[in-house]
C-alpha positions as CSV (number, residue, x, y, z in Angstrom):
1,M,0.0,0.0,0.0
2,L,1.1,3.5,-0.8
3,A,0.1,6.2,1.7
4,F,-0.2,9.9,0.7
5,D,-0.3,13.1,2.6
6,A,-3.7,14.1,1.1
7,T,-5.3,17.0,2.8
8,S,-8.0,17.4,0.2
9,P,-11.5,16.5,1.5
10,Q,-12.0,14.6,-1.7
11,A,-9.1,12.3,-1.0
12,R,-10.1,8.6,-0.9
13,D,-8.6,5.2,-0.1
14,V,-8.5,3.3,-3.4
15,A,-7.8,-0.3,-4.3
16,I,-7.3,-1.8,-7.8
17,V,-8.2,-5.5,-8.1
18,G,-6.4,-7.0,-11.1
19,V,-3.7,-4.2,-11.0
20,T,-1.2,-6.2,-13.0
21,G,-3.5,-6.7,-16.0
22,A,-3.7,-4.5,-19.0
23,V,-6.7,-2.5,-17.7
24,G,-5.3,-2.4,-14.1
25,R,-2.1,-0.9,-15.4
26,E,-4.1,1.6,-17.4
27,M,-6.0,2.6,-14.3
28,L,-2.7,3.3,-12.5
29,S,-1.6,5.5,-15.4
30,I,-4.8,7.5,-15.5
31,L,-4.9,8.0,-11.7
32,E,-1.4,9.5,-12.0
33,E,-2.2,11.6,-15.1
34,R,-5.4,13.1,-13.6
35,D,-3.6,13.6,-10.2
36,I,-6.7,12.4,-8.3
37,P,-6.3,13.0,-4.6
38,L,-5.6,9.8,-2.7
39,R,-5.1,8.9,0.9
40,S,-3.8,5.5,0.0
41,L,-3.5,3.2,-3.0
42,R,-3.4,-0.6,-2.9
43,G,-2.8,-3.0,-5.8
44,L,-4.4,-6.5,-5.5
45,A,-3.9,-9.5,-7.8
46,S,-3.5,-13.3,-7.7
47,E,-1.0,-15.0,-5.5
48,R,1.1,-15.5,-8.6
49,S,1.5,-11.7,-9.0
50,A,1.8,-10.9,-5.3
51,G,5.1,-9.2,-4.5
52,E,5.6,-7.6,-7.9
53,T,6.1,-3.8,-7.9
54,L,4.6,-1.2,-10.2
55,P,5.7,2.4,-10.6
56,F,3.3,5.1,-9.4
57,R,4.1,8.8,-8.7
58,D,7.8,8.2,-8.4
59,E,7.2,5.4,-5.9
60,Q,6.8,1.6,-6.2
61,L,3.4,0.0,-5.5
62,T,3.8,-3.6,-4.1
63,V,1.1,-5.9,-5.4
64,E,-0.8,-7.7,-2.6
65,N,-2.4,-11.2,-2.7
66,L,-6.1,-10.6,-3.2
67,A,-7.0,-13.9,-1.4
68,E,-5.5,-12.4,1.8
69,A,-6.8,-8.9,1.4
70,S,-9.2,-6.8,3.5
71,F,-11.3,-3.9,2.2
72,E,-12.0,-2.4,5.6
73,E,-10.0,0.8,4.9
74,V,-11.0,1.1,1.2
75,D,-13.4,3.7,-0.1
76,I,-13.4,2.7,-3.7
77,A,-12.4,-0.6,-5.1
78,F,-11.9,-1.0,-8.9
79,F,-12.3,-4.6,-10.1
80,S,-10.8,-5.7,-13.4
81,A,-9.7,-9.3,-12.9
82,G,-12.5,-11.3,-14.5
83,A,-16.2,-11.9,-13.7
84,S,-15.5,-14.9,-11.4
85,V,-13.1,-12.8,-9.3
86,T,-15.7,-10.0,-9.0
87,R,-18.5,-12.5,-8.0
88,E,-16.2,-13.9,-5.3
89,Y,-14.7,-10.8,-3.8
90,A,-17.0,-7.9,-4.6
91,P,-19.5,-8.9,-1.9
92,Q,-16.7,-8.9,0.6
93,A,-15.6,-5.4,-0.4
94,I,-19.2,-4.1,-0.2
95,K,-19.7,-5.7,3.2
96,E,-16.5,-4.0,4.5
97,G,-17.7,-0.6,3.3
98,A,-16.3,0.0,-0.2
99,F,-17.9,1.2,-3.4
100,V,-17.1,-1.4,-6.1
101,I,-16.7,-0.2,-9.6
102,D,-16.6,-3.3,-11.7
103,N,-15.1,-3.6,-15.2
104,T,-16.3,-7.2,-15.8
105,S,-19.5,-8.6,-17.0
106,A,-20.4,-10.1,-13.6
107,F,-23.3,-7.7,-12.7
108,R,-23.9,-5.5,-15.8
109,M,-27.4,-6.8,-16.4
110,D,-28.4,-7.1,-12.8
111,P,-31.5,-4.8,-12.5
112,S,-30.3,-3.6,-9.1
113,V,-26.8,-2.6,-10.4
114,P,-26.3,0.8,-12.2
115,L,-24.6,0.4,-15.6
116,V,-22.9,3.7,-16.2
117,V,-21.2,5.8,-18.8
118,P,-20.9,9.2,-17.2
119,E,-21.4,11.2,-20.4
120,V,-24.7,9.4,-20.9
121,N,-26.3,8.4,-17.6
122,A,-24.3,9.8,-14.7
123,E,-27.6,10.7,-12.9
124,T,-28.2,7.0,-12.2
125,L,-25.4,7.3,-9.6
126,D,-27.3,9.9,-7.6
127,D,-29.4,7.3,-5.7
128,V,-26.7,4.8,-5.0
129,D,-26.1,3.6,-1.4
130,D,-22.9,4.3,0.6
131,S,-21.5,1.0,-0.6
132,T,-22.6,-0.8,-3.6
133,I,-21.6,-2.2,-7.0
134,I,-21.5,0.0,-10.1
135,A,-20.9,-1.7,-13.4
136,N,-18.7,-0.5,-16.2
137,P,-20.1,-1.5,-19.7
138,N,-18.3,-3.6,-22.3
139,C,-15.7,-1.5,-24.1
140,S,-17.5,-1.6,-27.5
141,T,-20.8,-0.6,-25.9
142,T,-19.2,2.4,-24.1
143,Q,-17.9,4.2,-27.1
144,M,-21.1,3.5,-29.1
145,V,-23.4,5.0,-26.5
146,V,-21.2,8.1,-26.1
147,A,-21.6,8.7,-29.9
148,L,-25.3,7.8,-30.0
149,D,-26.5,9.8,-27.0
150,P,-26.3,13.3,-28.7
151,L,-28.3,12.0,-31.6
152,A,-30.9,10.3,-29.4
153,E,-31.4,13.4,-27.4
154,T,-32.1,15.5,-30.5
155,A,-33.6,13.2,-33.1
156,G,-34.5,10.0,-31.3
157,L,-33.4,6.5,-32.2
158,E,-35.4,3.9,-34.1
159,R,-32.8,1.4,-35.1
160,V,-29.0,0.9,-34.7
161,V,-26.9,-1.4,-36.9
162,V,-23.2,-1.7,-35.8
163,S,-20.3,-3.7,-37.0
164,T,-17.2,-3.6,-34.8
165,Y,-13.5,-3.9,-35.7
166,Q,-12.0,-4.8,-32.3
167,S,-8.3,-4.8,-31.4
168,A,-6.3,-7.6,-30.0
169,S,-6.0,-5.9,-26.6
170,G,-9.7,-6.4,-26.1
171,A,-8.8,-9.9,-25.2
172,G,-6.4,-8.6,-22.5
173,Q,-2.6,-8.7,-22.5
174,R,-2.6,-12.3,-23.8
175,G,-4.5,-11.1,-26.9
176,T,-1.8,-8.4,-27.6
177,D,1.0,-10.9,-26.9
178,E,-0.5,-13.5,-29.2
179,L,-0.9,-11.1,-32.1
180,L,2.6,-9.8,-31.8
181,E,4.0,-13.3,-31.6
182,E,2.2,-14.2,-34.8
183,L,3.6,-11.1,-36.5
184,R,7.1,-11.9,-35.3
185,A,6.8,-15.5,-36.6
186,W,5.6,-14.2,-40.0
187,A,8.4,-11.7,-40.2
188,H,11.0,-14.5,-39.5
189,G,9.3,-17.1,-41.7
190,D,8.6,-19.3,-38.7
191,E,5.5,-21.6,-38.5
192,L,2.9,-20.6,-36.0
193,D,2.6,-22.7,-32.8
194,E,-1.0,-23.6,-33.0
195,E,-1.0,-25.2,-29.5
196,A,0.3,-22.0,-27.9
197,R,-2.7,-19.9,-29.2
198,V,-5.2,-19.2,-26.3
199,A,-6.7,-15.8,-27.0
200,F,-8.3,-16.3,-30.4
201,P,-9.9,-19.2,-32.2
202,H,-7.8,-18.7,-35.3
203,P,-4.5,-16.8,-36.0
204,L,-5.3,-13.1,-36.0
205,A,-2.3,-11.7,-37.9
206,F,-3.4,-10.6,-41.4
207,D,-7.0,-11.8,-40.9
208,A,-10.4,-10.7,-39.5
209,I,-12.2,-13.1,-37.1
210,P,-16.0,-12.6,-36.9
211,H,-16.2,-14.3,-33.5
212,I,-15.8,-12.6,-30.1
213,G,-17.1,-14.5,-27.2
214,S,-19.2,-17.7,-27.2
215,F,-22.0,-18.5,-29.7
216,D,-25.6,-19.0,-28.5
217,D,-28.2,-21.2,-30.1
218,E,-29.3,-18.5,-32.6
219,G,-25.7,-17.8,-33.8
220,W,-25.1,-14.6,-31.9
221,T,-21.9,-14.2,-30.0
222,S,-21.9,-13.1,-26.4
223,E,-20.1,-9.9,-27.4
224,E,-22.9,-9.0,-29.8
225,V,-25.6,-9.8,-27.2
226,K,-23.7,-7.6,-24.7
227,M,-23.8,-4.6,-27.1
228,V,-27.6,-5.0,-27.6
229,D,-28.6,-5.6,-23.9
230,E,-26.2,-3.1,-22.4
231,T,-27.1,-0.3,-24.8
232,R,-30.8,-0.7,-24.1
233,K,-30.1,-0.6,-20.3
234,I,-27.8,2.5,-20.4
235,M,-30.0,4.5,-22.7
236,E,-33.2,3.3,-21.1
237,T,-34.6,2.1,-24.4
238,P,-35.7,-1.5,-23.9
239,E,-37.4,-1.8,-27.2
240,L,-34.7,-0.2,-29.4
241,S,-33.9,-2.3,-32.4
242,I,-30.1,-3.1,-32.4
243,D,-28.1,-5.4,-34.7
244,A,-24.5,-6.0,-33.9
245,H,-21.8,-7.9,-35.7
246,C,-18.5,-8.1,-33.8
247,V,-15.2,-8.8,-35.5
248,R,-11.6,-9.0,-34.2
249,I,-8.9,-7.5,-36.4
250,P,-5.1,-7.3,-36.1
251,T,-4.8,-3.9,-34.5
252,V,-3.1,-3.7,-31.1
253,R,-5.2,-1.1,-29.5
254,S,-8.5,0.9,-30.0
255,H,-11.8,-0.5,-31.3
256,A,-13.5,0.9,-34.4
257,E,-17.2,0.7,-35.2
258,S,-19.2,1.3,-38.4
259,L,-22.7,2.5,-37.5
260,T,-25.9,3.0,-39.4
261,V,-28.6,4.7,-37.4
262,D,-32.2,5.2,-38.3
263,L,-33.6,8.3,-36.5
264,E,-37.1,9.4,-35.6
265,D,-36.5,12.7,-37.2
266,D,-34.4,13.9,-40.1
267,L,-30.9,15.1,-39.1
268,P,-28.6,16.8,-41.6
269,V,-24.9,16.0,-41.3
270,E,-24.1,19.6,-40.4
271,R,-26.4,19.4,-37.4
272,A,-25.0,16.1,-36.4
273,H,-21.5,17.6,-36.5
274,Q,-22.6,20.4,-34.2
275,L,-24.1,17.9,-31.7
276,W,-20.9,15.9,-31.6
277,E,-18.8,19.0,-31.3
278,D,-20.8,20.1,-28.2
279,A,-21.0,16.6,-26.7
280,P,-18.9,15.6,-23.7
281,G,-16.3,13.0,-24.4
282,V,-16.6,13.2,-28.2
283,T,-14.0,14.5,-30.7
284,L,-15.2,15.1,-34.3
285,R,-12.6,14.2,-36.9
286,D,-14.4,14.4,-40.2
287,V,-12.7,16.1,-43.2
288,P,-12.7,13.2,-45.7
289,E,-11.4,15.3,-48.6
290,E,-8.2,15.8,-46.6
291,E,-8.1,12.1,-45.6
292,T,-9.0,13.1,-42.0
293,Y,-11.1,10.6,-40.1
294,P,-10.7,8.5,-36.9
295,L,-8.0,5.9,-36.9
296,S,-7.1,3.3,-34.3
297,R,-3.5,4.4,-34.2
298,L,-4.5,8.0,-33.5
299,A,-7.1,7.1,-30.9
300,A,-4.7,5.0,-28.9
301,G,-3.7,6.6,-25.6
302,T,-6.4,9.3,-25.9
303,D,-9.5,9.8,-23.8
304,A,-11.9,10.7,-26.5
305,T,-14.5,8.9,-28.5
306,W,-13.7,9.9,-32.1
307,V,-16.4,10.3,-34.7
308,G,-16.0,10.7,-38.4
309,R,-17.0,9.6,-42.0
310,V,-20.4,11.1,-41.2
311,R,-22.8,10.9,-44.1
312,Q,-26.5,10.9,-44.7
313,H,-28.2,7.9,-46.4
314,R,-28.7,8.6,-50.1
315,D,-32.4,7.7,-49.9
316,R,-33.3,8.4,-46.3
317,A,-32.9,11.8,-44.6
318,D,-33.5,10.2,-41.3
319,T,-30.6,7.7,-41.5
320,L,-26.9,8.5,-40.7
321,N,-23.8,6.5,-41.3
322,F,-20.7,7.2,-39.4
323,W,-17.4,5.7,-38.0
324,V,-16.5,5.6,-34.3
325,V,-13.1,4.9,-32.8
326,S,-11.9,4.8,-29.1
327,D,-9.1,3.4,-27.0
328,N,-10.7,0.3,-25.6
329,L,-8.3,0.2,-22.6
330,R,-9.0,3.8,-21.7
331,K,-12.5,5.0,-22.4
332,G,-13.7,1.5,-22.9
333,A,-12.5,0.4,-19.5
334,A,-10.1,2.2,-17.1
335,L,-11.0,5.8,-17.8
336,N,-14.8,5.2,-17.7
337,S,-14.3,3.5,-14.3
338,I,-12.3,6.4,-12.9
339,Q,-14.8,8.9,-14.3
340,I,-17.5,7.1,-12.3
341,A,-15.3,7.3,-9.2
342,E,-14.7,11.1,-9.8
343,Y,-18.5,11.6,-10.0
344,L,-19.1,9.8,-6.8
345,V,-16.4,11.8,-5.0
346,E,-17.7,15.1,-6.4
347,E,-21.2,14.2,-5.1
348,G,-19.7,13.5,-1.7
349,L,-20.5,9.8,-1.8
């Protein structure tokens, strides 16, 4: 545990469960960048990672064994170590007085658990108890609803069709490592070790895999179902028609999405541009004649949800097509969780 001389009334005792994973490390980076006032910071992980050290604010954070941890002096506990870990340890953290902000799928669709993207539905946090679970959505859902919300508020939504182009890091550090190893093997002319592949069902290098998660009896993947169900919950539109097709592509970081949105009212591109320029968390990058549009490479390491390639359907004035890109480890996971925590602190919770 790191202790800080925090005199700010907003200072909190914080723990990160899964601190050695890709999202956990990103949380550390964002906590440092945003200079959030802390009384103390603890990093928790599996017994295998216990004892490792991670840099934070010119000091070294020693990773603790989650199985031996107490949450009695923790105000906010970020969980990002898998749904099974959340189900096992989050009730303990709540019982001992912590807010749990969970980045897994464990409780997202629980009717009693707020599912929050602060730019869209922060008000759902106003009625939370002193200690509870708050769920962070799936990364691909998060960036989509940030882009959809300004349109929904002005023109209403009738139908959303989304195809995702999701990076290797969406499968965690092992996904990134697997892609890079495949690329190294290709560059050296080596054969792929098929038995070593664990993150993806097929080699990802130089390919696109239309399969993220498990398939249900109707042929939908769990990732696609998440996007539908979570979007409806966040935007409070249980009847909204949503089609999703989720694809893994060989980029390291940032997810891209192609969206076709049928609106209740006509919405010119110029008006949509204005809405996104004024929307929190959105950066418009849409000058196609100058080859300026969102790219995964440019979005990586940034906080924004980037929107571009905006165009009106040629036959329907109430339909827009556009392209959305966001860093899946930041806004899609770590940053969104920290924004939830910042809101709770600002509200005195």
